[in-house]
C-alpha positions in Angstrom: 0.0 -0.4 0.5 1.2 3.2 -0.6 3.2 5.9 1.7 0.9 8.9 3.2 3.3 11.2 1.1 2.9 9.1 -2.0 -1.0 9.4 -1.7 -0.5 13.4 -1.6 2.0 13.5 -4.3 0.6 11.2 -6.7 -2.7 11.3 -6.4 -5.9 12.8 -7.9 -9.1 13.8 -7.6 -12.0 14.2 -10.2 -13.5 17.6 -8.2 -10.7 18.5 -6.7 -7.9 18.3 -9.7 -9.4 20.6 -12.5 -8.6 23.0 -14.7 -8.8 26.6 -12.9 -10.1 27.4 -16.1 -14.2 26.6 -16.4 -14.7 23.1 -18.4 -17.6 24.7 -19.5 -15.9 26.4 -22.3 -13.7 24.2 -23.7 -15.4 22.6 -27.2 -16.2 19.2 -26.7 -18.2 18.8 -30.2 -22.4 18.0 -30.6 -24.1 17.1 -27.5 -26.6 15.0 -27.4 -29.1 14.1 -24.5 -29.3 9.8 -26.4 -26.5 8.4 -27.9 -26.8 9.5 -31.2 -25.2 6.1 -32.6 -28.3 3.9 -30.3 -30.3 1.7 -33.4 -33.8 2.5 -33.5 -35.4 -0.6 -35.3 -38.0 0.7 -38.1 -40.6 0.0 -40.1 -43.5 -0.6 -36.4 -40.8 -2.7 -35.8 -40.4 -1.6 -32.6 -44.3 -1.7 -31.0 -45.2 -5.3 -31.5 -43.2 -8.5 -29.7 -40.8 -7.9 -32.5 -38.7 -6.7 -30.9 -39.1 -9.0 -28.0 -37.8 -11.8 -30.4 -34.8 -9.8 -31.5 -33.9 -8.3 -28.0 -33.7 -12.0 -27.4 -31.7 -13.0 -30.2 -28.9 -11.0 -30.2 -28.4 -10.9 -26.4 -27.8 -15.2 -26.9 -25.8 -14.9 -29.9 -23.5 -12.1 -28.1 -22.6 -13.9 -25.1 -20.9 -16.3 -27.2 -17.7 -15.1 -27.2 -16.1 -14.7 -30.9 -12.2 -14.9 -30.8 -9.3 -14.2 -33.6 -7.5 -17.3 -32.7 -4.9 -19.8 -34.3 -5.0 -23.2 -35.8 -2.8 -26.3 -36.9 -3.1 -28.3 -40.0 -5.7 -30.5 -39.0 -7.8 -26.5 -38.3 -7.9 -27.3 -34.6 -7.7 -24.6 -32.1 -3.8 -23.1 -30.4 -4.2 -20.5 -29.3 -5.9 -16.8 -29.8 -3.4 -13.8 -31.4 -3.3 -11.1 -29.7 -4.4 -8.0 -32.1 -5.8 -4.7 -32.8 -8.9 -7.3 -34.5 -8.7 -9.5 -31.1 -9.5 -7.0 -29.0 -12.2 -5.2 -31.0 -14.0 -8.8 -30.8 -13.4 -9.1 -27.2 -12.9 -6.3 -25.0 -13.7 -2.6 -27.2 -14.8 -3.0 -30.7 -14.7 1.2 -30.0 -15.3 4.6 -27.9 -18.4 4.0 -27.4 -19.0 0.2 -27.4 -17.6 -2.5 -25.7 -17.8 -6.1 -28.2 -20.8 -7.5 -26.5 -22.7 -4.7 -27.2 -21.4 -4.8 -30.1 -22.4 -7.7 -31.9 -25.7 -6.7 -29.7 -25.8 -3.3 -32.3 -24.7 -6.3 -35.7 -27.6 -8.5 -34.5 -30.2 -6.4 -34.1 -28.8 -4.4 -37.5 -28.9 -7.1 -39.6 -32.7 -8.4 -38.4 -33.8 -4.3 -39.2 -32.3 -4.3 -42.1 -31.8 -7.4 -43.2 -28.1 -6.5 -44.3 -25.7 -4.3 -43.4 -21.4 -3.5 -43.3 -19.4 -3.7 -40.3 -16.6 -0.9 -41.6 -13.0 -1.4 -40.1 -12.5 2.8 -38.7 -8.6 3.2 -37.3 -6.7 -0.2 -39.4 -2.5 -0.1 -39.3 -3.0 0.9 -43.1 -5.2 1.3 -45.9 -7.8 -1.0 -45.8 -8.0 -0.7 -50.1 -5.0 -0.7 -50.9 -3.0 -2.9 -48.4 -2.9 -5.7 -45.9 -4.6 -4.2 -42.2 -4.9 -4.3 -38.5 -7.9 -3.5 -37.7 -7.8 -1.1 -34.3 -11.7 -0.2 -33.6 -14.9 -1.2 -35.8 -18.4 0.0 -35.8 -21.5 -1.6 -37.8 -22.9 0.9 -40.6 -26.4 0.8 -42.8 -25.7 0.3 -46.4 -27.6 3.0 -47.9 -26.2 2.1 -51.5 -24.8 -0.7 -53.7 -22.3 -0.9 -56.9 -20.7 -3.9 -58.7 -17.8 -4.0 -56.3 -18.3 -0.6 -53.8 -20.9 0.1 -52.0 -21.4 3.5 -49.8 -22.8 2.7 -45.9 -23.4 5.3 -43.1 -21.8 4.8 -40.2 -21.2 7.1 -36.9 -18.4 9.5 -37.0 -17.2 9.0 -33.2 -14.8 12.1 -33.8 -17.2 14.2 -35.8 -20.5 13.5 -33.1 -22.4 12.8 -36.3 -23.7 10.2 -38.9 -21.7 9.9 -42.6 -21.7 8.7 -45.4 -19.2 7.0 -46.8 -18.2 5.0 -50.1 -15.9 1.0 -49.5 -14.6 -1.5 -51.6 -16.9 -4.6 -51.1 -13.3 -6.4 -50.2 -13.2 -3.7 -46.9 -15.7 -4.1 -45.5 -17.7 -7.2 -43.9 -20.8 -7.0 -45.6 -23.2 -9.7 -43.2 -27.1 -10.6 -44.5 -29.2 -11.6 -42.2 -29.7 -16.0 -42.5 -33.5 -15.3 -41.6 -34.7 -13.0 -44.4 -36.8 -15.1 -46.6 -39.1 -15.0 -42.4 -38.2 -11.6 -41.9 -37.8 -9.2 -44.4 -39.5 -10.2 -47.2 -42.3 -7.4 -48.0 -45.4 -10.3 -48.0 -42.7 -12.9 -44.8 -44.4 -14.3 -42.3 -42.5 -11.6 -39.7 -43.8 -8.0 -41.9 -47.5 -9.9 -42.3 -47.0 -9.9 -38.5 -46.6 -6.4 -37.5 -49.1 -4.9 -40.0 -52.0 -7.2 -38.5 -50.4 -5.5 -34.9 -51.0 -2.5 -36.7 -54.7 -3.2 -37.4 -55.1 -4.3 -33.8 -53.7 -1.3 -32.3 -55.9 1.0 -34.2 -58.8 -1.5 -33.9 -58.2 -1.0 -29.8 -57.3 3.3 -30.3 -60.9 3.7 -31.6 -62.3 1.3 -28.9 -60.7 3.4 -26.2 -60.7 6.6 -27.4 -63.9 7.7 -25.2 -66.9 7.4 -27.1 -70.2 6.4 -25.8 -71.5 4.4 -29.0 -74.9 5.4 -28.6 -78.1 5.1 -31.1 -81.1 7.6 -31.0 -84.8 6.1 -31.8 -86.0 9.2 -32.7 -90.5 8.9 -32.4 -90.5 10.9 -36.0 -89.0 9.6 -39.8 -85.8 11.2 -40.9 -86.2 11.1 -44.8 -86.8 14.9 -45.5 -83.6 17.5 -45.2 -86.1 20.0 -42.6 -86.6 16.2 -40.0 -82.6 15.6 -40.7 -82.1 18.7 -39.3 -83.7 18.2 -36.0 -82.8 14.8 -35.8 -79.1 16.4 -36.2 -79.6 19.6 -33.4 -81.7 16.6 -30.8 -78.1 14.4 -30.9 -76.1 17.3 -30.3 -78.2 18.2 -27.3 -78.1 15.2 -25.6 -74.3 15.3 -26.5 -74.4 19.2 -24.6 -75.7 17.4 -22.1 -73.7 14.3 -21.1 -70.7 17.1 -21.1 -71.8 19.7 -18.9 -73.6 17.3 -16.5 -71.3 16.5 -13.7 -72.2 12.7 -13.7 -72.6 12.2 -17.6 -76.7 11.8 -17.7 -79.2 13.8 -20.0 -82.9 12.9 -20.3 -84.6 12.3 -23.1 -88.3 12.2 -24.6 -91.2 9.4 -23.4 -90.9 8.7 -27.4 -87.0 8.4 -27.9 -85.0 5.3 -27.1 -81.7 4.6 -26.5 -79.5 1.2 -27.3 -76.1 1.6 -26.7 -73.5 -0.2 -28.2 -71.2 -1.9 -25.3 -69.1 -3.9 -27.3 -67.2 -3.4 -31.2 -67.8 -5.5 -33.9 -66.4 -9.4 -33.7 -63.3 -9.4 -36.0 -60.9 -12.5 -36.5 -57.4 -10.2 -35.7 -56.6 -11.6 -32.7 -56.7 -15.4 -34.3 -54.5 -14.5 -36.8 -52.5 -13.2 -34.7 -51.8 -15.4 -32.3 -51.6 -18.5 -35.6 -49.0 -16.0 -37.3 -46.6 -15.5 -33.7 -47.0 -19.3 -33.4 -45.7 -19.9 -37.2 -43.2 -17.5 -37.2 -41.8 -18.9 -33.8 -41.8 -22.0 -35.5 -39.6 -21.1 -38.9 -37.5 -19.0 -36.4 -36.7 -22.0 -34.1 -37.7 -20.5 -31.0 -41.0 -21.7 -28.6 -42.3 -19.6 -25.4 -40.0 -21.5 -22.9 -37.0 -20.1 -25.1 -38.2 -16.2 -25.1 -39.9 -16.8 -21.2 -36.3 -18.8 -19.9 -38.3 -21.6 -18.6 -36.8 -24.0 -21.9 -35.0 -27.2 -21.0 -31.6 -28.0 -22.6 -33.5 -30.4 -25.6 -34.8 -27.3 -26.3 -32.4 -24.5 -25.8 -30.0 -27.1 -27.7 -32.1 -26.9 -30.9 -32.7 -23.5 -30.5 -28.8 -22.4 -30.3 -28.6 -25.0 -33.7 -31.5 -23.7 -35.5 -31.4 -20.5 -34.8 -28.4 -18.7 -32.5 -25.7 -20.5 -34.9 -26.7 -19.6 -37.8 -26.5 -16.1 -37.0 -23.0 -16.5 -35.9 -21.8 -18.2 -38.9 -23.4 -15.1 -41.0 -21.2 -12.6 -38.5 -17.9 -15.1 -38.8 -17.7 -16.1 -42.6 -18.0 -12.7 -43.8 -15.2 -11.3 -40.8 -12.7 -13.6 -41.7 -13.0 -13.4 -46.4 -13.0 -9.2 -45.5 -10.4 -8.6 -42.3 -8.1 -11.8 -42.8 -6.1 -11.9 -46.2 -4.8 -14.8 -48.2 -1.5 -15.3 -46.4 -2.7 -14.5 -43.4 -5.6 -17.9 -43.5 -3.0 -19.7 -45.0 -1.0 -19.3 -41.9 -3.8 -20.6 -40.0 -5.9 -17.4 -38.9 -9.0 -17.6 -38.6 -12.1 -16.1 -36.6 -14.1 -18.8 -34.5 -16.7 -18.7 -31.8 -16.9 -20.7 -29.0 -20.1 -21.5 -27.2 -19.7 -23.0 -23.4 -21.2 -26.7 -22.9 -21.7 -26.3 -18.9 -23.5 -22.7 -18.9 -27.5 -25.0 -19.9 -25.7 -28.2 -17.9 -27.1 -28.7 -14.0 -24.3 -29.2 -10.7 -25.6 -33.2 -10.6 -24.7 -33.3 -14.3 -21.7 -31.1 -14.3 -19.9 -32.9 -12.0 -21.1 -36.9 -14.3 -19.8 -35.1 -17.4 -16.1 -33.8 -15.6 -15.4 -36.7 -14.1 -16.0 -38.6 -17.9 -13.3 -35.9 -19.5 -11.2 -36.2 -16.6 -11.1 -39.8 -16.9 -11.0 -39.6 -20.4 -8.0 -37.3 -20.9 -10.0 -35.2 -22.3 -9.6 -31.9 -20.3 -8.0 -31.3 -16.6 -9.2 -30.2 -13.3 -7.6 -26.8 -13.5 -10.0 -26.7 -17.1 -12.8 -28.0 -15.0 -12.3 -26.0 -11.9 -12.5 -23.3 -14.2 -15.8 -23.9 -15.7 -17.7 -24.4 -12.2 -16.2 -21.4 -11.6 -12.9 -21.9 -8.6 -9.7 -20.7 -8.7 -6.3 -23.4 -10.6 -5.4 -25.8 -8.3 -1.4 -25.0 -7.6 -0.8 -28.7 -7.3 1.0 -29.7 -10.9 -1.0 -33.2 -11.3 -4.3 -30.3 -12.1 -2.7 -29.1 -15.4 -2.1 -32.6 -17.0 -4.6 -34.6 -19.1 -4.2 -38.5 -16.5 -6.8 -40.2 -15.7 -6.5 -40.7 -11.8 -8.2 -43.7 -10.7 -5.2 -45.6 -12.7 -2.0 -46.5 -12.3 0.6 -43.8 -14.0 3.8 -45.1 -15.1 6.9 -44.3 -13.9 5.4 -43.8 -10.4 8.2 -44.3 -7.5 5.8 -45.5 -4.0 7.1 -42.9 -1.2 8.5 -44.9 1.9 6.1 -47.5 3.9 4.5 -48.3 0.5 3.9 -51.3 -0.9 4.2 -52.3 -4.1 1.8 -53.5 -6.1 3.0 -56.6 -8.3 2.0 -58.1 -12.2 -1.1 -59.6 -11.0 -2.6 -57.4 -8.2 -1.2 -59.1 -4.9 1.2 -56.9 -2.3 3.4 -59.4 -2.2 6.7 -57.8 -2.8 8.5 -56.1 0.1 7.8 -52.1 1.1 10.5 -49.8 -0.5 12.6 -48.7 2.8 13.5 -52.6 2.4 14.1 -52.8 -1.3 16.7 -50.0 0.4 18.0 -51.7 2.5 
């Protein structure tokens, strides 16, 4: 712990250690009350259950680590590559977003737009001319397509605004929604569901608009102009009585009859929405249990294989093609995602799986301890692939122990007698 003198000499306080010049006069650039790069869903998606579906899938995708790795000749994982690209994928993608926020933003944008681009904002060299190392990246909307280039709208963190730039298709990674035909086609299941929700909202607004829905039957026939004007005056009188009355009470003539429509005309919108929602869940590979967090292991495994894995592949594969040169790929460099197999397993099942993995020398004890949140053991044997239930070769018995014979008997003398 630093001494008191060192604390006074090198310490810094956010409130006390300030420049005498008022900071309000300094130019920080344009200011906003909200994040200017925040993804806002379009086309009515934010007003339906579509937002919940997008958010659930994007959270699950962003929870799976994506890393820049090196592979062996058999394309097996060897090690992580500590460079700028790996920092963007595991630590921080840009000034405003962590790696997890960036992946979630990418998935939400991909679902909303159908196809988006990831722009390497800061690189070691010009990406249009030479191989480069990515130092920061952002999600961008594609506004125009050209034969070999794309125009994108990307947030400029130095200017504090969205700007349109043109890049070659080899300098940016283009990500297409693997569920495009279900989500983004004009007549897809999801778009039809959004339109049905819009109609249902209109019906609800009309129902809850404060109207009484009354029909007044007058004691005379309303056919000519004079009678219609008289009926209109009578209707306005009733409206005025109800509006000016403290308790909303009005009087009518004994020959008049009032009928109240206390419910709207029946429609099949709700049944259609329920049918489309069930169809959409089936096409996306999700269920109600997945949405409310009560799904079992088999249901979640099916969800990860049918929904999450295709989205991860659509994220990783374009990045490998755009951000890793042919030479880097020939040297075993790649971008991989790693799903934790113990995430959905109970503690009892983890214990059984750990016993099988350690006994068959697939994982070491420290690797299992790391998965269940325990500190690694200092014992050298904890980092070795060995079956503790089997006798190990080159094992020297300690003093006082009995050496087992080839037939499993203990007829051999103790090690102390052999030494004597």
